[in-house]
C-alpha positions as CSV (number, residue, x, y, z in Angstrom):
1,X,-36.6,-50.0,-61.6
2,X,-33.0,-50.9,-60.8
3,X,-31.3,-49.3,-63.8
4,X,-27.9,-50.9,-62.9
5,X,-29.3,-54.4,-62.7
6,X,-31.4,-53.9,-65.9
7,X,-28.4,-52.6,-67.9
8,X,-25.9,-55.3,-66.8
9,X,-28.5,-58.1,-67.3
10,X,-29.2,-57.1,-70.8
11,X,-25.7,-56.4,-72.1
12,X,-23.5,-59.2,-70.8
13,X,-22.9,-62.3,-72.9
14,X,-20.8,-63.9,-70.2
15,X,-21.5,-65.9,-67.0
16,X,-18.4,-64.3,-65.4
17,X,-20.2,-61.0,-64.7
18,X,-21.9,-60.2,-61.4
19,X,-19.0,-59.9,-58.9
20,X,-16.7,-57.1,-57.8
21,X,-14.4,-58.3,-60.7
22,X,-14.2,-61.0,-63.3
23,X,-11.8,-63.8,-62.5
24,X,-10.1,-65.2,-65.7
25,X,-7.1,-67.6,-65.7
26,X,-5.6,-66.3,-62.4
27,X,-6.4,-62.6,-63.0
28,X,-9.2,-60.4,-61.8
29,X,-10.4,-57.6,-64.0
30,X,-12.5,-54.8,-62.4
31,X,-13.6,-51.3,-63.3
32,X,-15.4,-48.5,-61.5
33,X,-16.4,-45.0,-62.7
34,X,-15.8,-41.8,-60.6
35,X,-17.8,-39.0,-62.2
36,X,-18.3,-35.4,-61.3
37,X,-21.7,-34.6,-59.9
38,X,-22.4,-38.3,-59.3
39,X,-19.6,-39.4,-57.0
40,X,-18.1,-36.0,-56.1
41,X,-18.4,-32.2,-56.6
42,X,-15.3,-30.3,-57.3
43,X,-16.1,-27.7,-54.6
44,X,-15.9,-30.5,-52.0
45,X,-12.5,-32.0,-52.9
46,X,-9.1,-31.0,-54.2
47,X,-8.0,-32.5,-57.5
48,X,-5.5,-34.6,-55.6
49,X,-8.2,-35.9,-53.4
50,X,-10.3,-36.7,-56.4
51,X,-7.5,-38.7,-58.1
52,X,-6.6,-40.5,-54.9
53,X,-10.2,-41.6,-54.1
54,X,-10.9,-42.6,-57.7
55,X,-8.0,-45.0,-57.6
56,X,-8.8,-46.3,-54.1
57,X,-12.4,-47.2,-54.8
58,X,-11.2,-49.3,-57.8
59,X,-8.4,-51.0,-55.8
60,X,-11.1,-51.9,-53.2
61,X,-12.8,-54.3,-55.7
62,X,-9.6,-56.2,-56.2
63,X,-8.9,-56.5,-52.5
64,X,-12.5,-57.7,-51.8
65,X,-11.9,-60.6,-54.2
66,X,-8.6,-61.5,-52.5
67,X,-6.6,-60.3,-55.4
68,X,-3.4,-58.2,-55.4
69,X,-3.7,-55.3,-57.8
70,X,-0.9,-55.0,-60.4
71,X,-1.9,-52.7,-63.2
72,X,-4.3,-49.8,-63.9
73,X,-5.8,-48.3,-67.1
74,X,-7.2,-44.8,-66.7
75,X,-9.7,-43.1,-68.9
76,X,-10.0,-39.4,-68.1
77,X,-12.7,-37.0,-69.5
78,X,-11.3,-33.6,-68.9
79,X,-13.1,-30.2,-69.2
80,X,-11.3,-27.5,-71.2
81,X,-11.4,-25.3,-68.1
82,X,-9.0,-27.4,-66.1
83,X,-5.5,-25.8,-65.9
84,X,-2.2,-27.5,-66.2
85,X,-1.7,-27.2,-62.4
86,X,-5.1,-28.8,-61.8
87,X,-4.3,-31.7,-64.1
88,X,-1.0,-32.3,-62.4
89,X,-2.7,-32.3,-59.0
90,X,-5.2,-34.9,-60.3
91,X,-2.3,-37.0,-61.6
92,X,-0.6,-36.7,-58.2
93,X,-3.6,-38.2,-56.4
94,X,-3.9,-41.0,-58.9
95,X,-0.2,-41.8,-58.6
96,X,-0.2,-41.5,-54.8
97,X,-2.7,-44.4,-54.4
98,X,-1.1,-46.4,-57.2
99,X,2.3,-46.1,-55.6
100,X,0.9,-47.1,-52.1
101,X,-0.3,-50.4,-53.6
102,X,2.6,-50.9,-56.1
103,X,0.4,-50.6,-59.1
104,X,1.7,-49.7,-62.5
105,X,-0.4,-47.3,-64.6
106,X,0.0,-48.8,-68.0
107,X,-2.3,-46.6,-70.2
108,X,-5.8,-45.6,-70.9
109,X,-7.5,-42.8,-72.8
110,X,-8.3,-39.1,-72.5
111,X,-11.1,-37.1,-74.0
112,X,-12.6,-33.6,-73.7
113,X,-15.8,-33.3,-71.7
114,X,-18.0,-30.7,-70.0
115,X,-17.0,-32.1,-66.6
116,X,-14.4,-34.3,-65.0
117,X,-15.1,-38.0,-65.2
118,X,-12.7,-40.9,-64.5
119,X,-13.0,-44.6,-65.3
120,X,-10.3,-47.0,-64.0
121,X,-9.7,-50.6,-64.8
122,X,-7.6,-52.6,-62.3
123,X,-5.9,-55.9,-63.3
124,X,-5.0,-58.0,-60.3
125,X,-3.9,-61.5,-59.5
126,X,-5.1,-64.2,-57.1
127,X,-4.7,-67.9,-56.6
128,X,-8.0,-68.1,-54.6
129,X,-10.7,-65.6,-55.6
130,X,-13.5,-64.9,-53.1
131,X,-16.9,-64.3,-54.7
132,X,-20.2,-62.8,-53.6
133,X,-21.7,-66.3,-54.0
134,X,-20.9,-68.9,-51.4
135,X,-22.8,-67.9,-48.3
136,X,-24.7,-70.8,-46.8
137,X,-27.5,-71.0,-44.2
138,X,-26.1,-71.1,-40.7
139,X,-23.0,-69.1,-41.5
140,X,-22.2,-65.8,-39.8
141,X,-21.9,-62.4,-41.5
142,X,-19.5,-59.6,-40.4
143,X,-18.1,-56.3,-41.6
144,X,-14.8,-54.6,-41.0
145,X,-14.3,-51.1,-39.5
146,X,-17.1,-48.7,-38.5
147,X,-19.9,-47.8,-40.8
148,X,-22.0,-44.6,-41.0
149,X,-19.4,-41.8,-41.3
150,X,-19.5,-41.6,-45.1
151,X,-23.2,-40.8,-45.2
152,X,-22.9,-38.4,-42.3
153,X,-20.1,-36.5,-44.0
154,X,-21.9,-36.5,-47.3
155,X,-25.0,-34.9,-45.7
156,X,-22.7,-32.3,-44.1
157,X,-21.2,-31.4,-47.5
158,X,-24.7,-31.1,-49.0
159,X,-25.5,-28.3,-46.6
160,X,-22.2,-26.5,-47.0
161,X,-20.5,-27.7,-43.9
162,X,-16.8,-28.6,-43.6
163,X,-15.7,-32.1,-42.9
164,X,-12.5,-33.5,-41.5
165,X,-9.6,-33.7,-44.0
166,X,-9.2,-37.3,-42.7
167,X,-12.8,-38.2,-43.5
168,X,-13.4,-41.6,-45.0
169,X,-15.5,-39.8,-47.7
170,X,-12.2,-38.3,-49.0
171,X,-10.0,-41.4,-48.6
172,X,-11.6,-44.8,-47.8
173,X,-9.6,-47.1,-45.5
174,X,-8.9,-50.4,-47.4
175,X,-8.5,-53.6,-45.5
176,X,-5.9,-55.5,-47.6
177,X,-3.8,-56.9,-44.7
178,X,-7.0,-58.3,-43.1
179,X,-8.4,-59.7,-46.4
180,X,-5.2,-61.5,-47.5
181,X,-4.9,-63.2,-44.1
182,X,-8.6,-64.0,-43.4
183,X,-9.7,-64.9,-47.0
184,X,-9.1,-68.7,-46.4
185,X,-11.8,-68.6,-43.7
186,X,-14.4,-66.7,-45.8
187,X,-17.3,-68.2,-47.7
188,X,-18.0,-64.9,-49.6
189,X,-16.9,-61.3,-49.6
190,X,-17.6,-58.0,-51.2
191,X,-16.8,-54.3,-50.5
192,X,-19.5,-52.0,-49.2
193,X,-19.9,-49.4,-51.9
194,X,-23.6,-48.8,-52.0
195,X,-24.4,-49.3,-48.3
196,X,-24.5,-52.4,-46.0
197,X,-28.3,-53.0,-46.5
198,X,-28.0,-52.7,-50.3
199,X,-25.0,-55.2,-50.4
200,X,-27.0,-57.6,-48.1
201,X,-29.9,-57.5,-50.6
202,X,-27.4,-58.5,-53.4
203,X,-26.0,-61.3,-51.3
204,X,-29.5,-62.5,-50.4
205,X,-30.5,-62.6,-54.0
206,X,-27.4,-64.4,-55.2
207,X,-27.3,-67.0,-52.3
208,X,-31.0,-67.3,-51.7
209,X,-30.8,-66.6,-48.0
210,X,-32.3,-64.2,-45.4
211,X,-30.7,-63.0,-42.2
212,X,-31.2,-63.3,-38.5
213,X,-29.7,-60.1,-37.1
214,X,-27.7,-60.6,-33.9
215,X,-27.7,-56.9,-33.2
216,X,-29.8,-53.9,-34.4
217,X,-28.4,-52.0,-37.4
218,X,-29.6,-48.4,-37.7
219,X,-30.5,-46.9,-41.1
220,X,-27.7,-44.4,-40.6
221,X,-25.3,-47.3,-40.6
222,X,-27.1,-49.7,-43.0
223,X,-27.7,-47.0,-45.7
224,X,-24.3,-45.4,-45.7
225,X,-22.7,-45.9,-49.1
226,X,-19.1,-45.5,-50.2
227,X,-17.7,-47.0,-47.0
228,X,-15.5,-49.6,-48.8
229,X,-15.3,-51.8,-45.8
230,X,-15.5,-55.6,-46.3
231,X,-18.8,-57.5,-45.9
232,X,-18.1,-61.3,-45.6
233,X,-19.4,-64.6,-44.3
234,X,-17.8,-67.6,-42.6
235,X,-18.5,-70.8,-40.6
236,X,-19.1,-70.2,-36.9
237,X,-16.3,-72.6,-36.2
238,X,-13.9,-70.2,-37.8
239,X,-14.9,-67.2,-35.6
240,X,-11.8,-67.5,-33.4
241,X,-9.6,-67.5,-36.5
242,X,-11.3,-64.4,-37.9
243,X,-10.9,-62.6,-34.6
244,X,-7.3,-63.6,-34.4
245,X,-6.6,-62.0,-37.8
246,X,-8.6,-59.0,-36.7
247,X,-6.3,-58.6,-33.7
248,X,-3.1,-59.1,-35.6
249,X,-4.0,-56.6,-38.4
250,X,-5.7,-54.2,-35.9
251,X,-8.9,-54.4,-37.9
252,X,-12.2,-54.0,-36.1
253,X,-14.7,-56.7,-37.0
254,X,-18.4,-56.7,-36.2
255,X,-20.3,-60.0,-36.4
256,X,-23.9,-58.9,-36.9
257,X,-26.1,-61.6,-38.5
258,X,-26.6,-65.2,-39.4
259,X,-27.7,-66.5,-42.8
260,X,-31.1,-68.2,-42.6
261,X,-33.9,-69.3,-44.9
262,X,-35.7,-66.4,-46.5
263,X,-34.8,-63.2,-48.3
264,X,-33.9,-59.6,-47.6
265,X,-34.9,-56.4,-49.4
266,X,-33.2,-53.0,-48.9
267,X,-35.4,-50.0,-48.4
268,X,-32.6,-47.4,-48.5
269,X,-32.6,-44.7,-51.1
270,X,-30.4,-45.7,-54.1
271,X,-26.9,-44.3,-53.6
272,X,-26.3,-42.9,-57.2
273,X,-29.6,-43.4,-59.1
């Protein structure tokens, strides 16, 4: 049972739901949770790293819809054991990411809790939203960056090993410059939060397509969640334009599949359930 799909399907009274964010009158509204013992363990990350990543993974949703983030609302569930210095460190990480993307933190809520949980709402603006729906048969699919390192580093943390302080697990690399230049050539886009194969399953279901893979994708790559790279589609005639933006923005792009008749089912372990 896919608990996420079951919950969303049975609670929403709007047709807007089902994308990385909801587009309403020129604005995109998106929200992600970042919970202790689900998305992170405190022994793995500093409080500054926790705050920074919590904000980045939320900004990622805005970028993937071709929206510029403007405002953030933050709900923080804080355990009594957190010291003033630790709270200031958490705030430093949140403000660091917000400052990088010129986001104003305009409010939210705080409650007491047995563990540290963060929920962030991002309000962003776009004149041309890019949705998950829009992929057509015959179009190409690609992703930005290099996939697989997040799962590899997570597995290392699980067995008590150290990972690089520059690990993408700590601070995802967001592709705003590429997105804002390449969006006009895209038929669909989403960020890769639950793994390439899981996102491909979602795209397959929404657009009623299958895939002809142009190169093999290993499970280490396809099942690696929390990558926050972009997965997108486009007409083959726009390939040169996509590659030109890739070169200008110094963003690696891998074209790996073509949309065809059929369907696709992910067999990776659920990332958080």
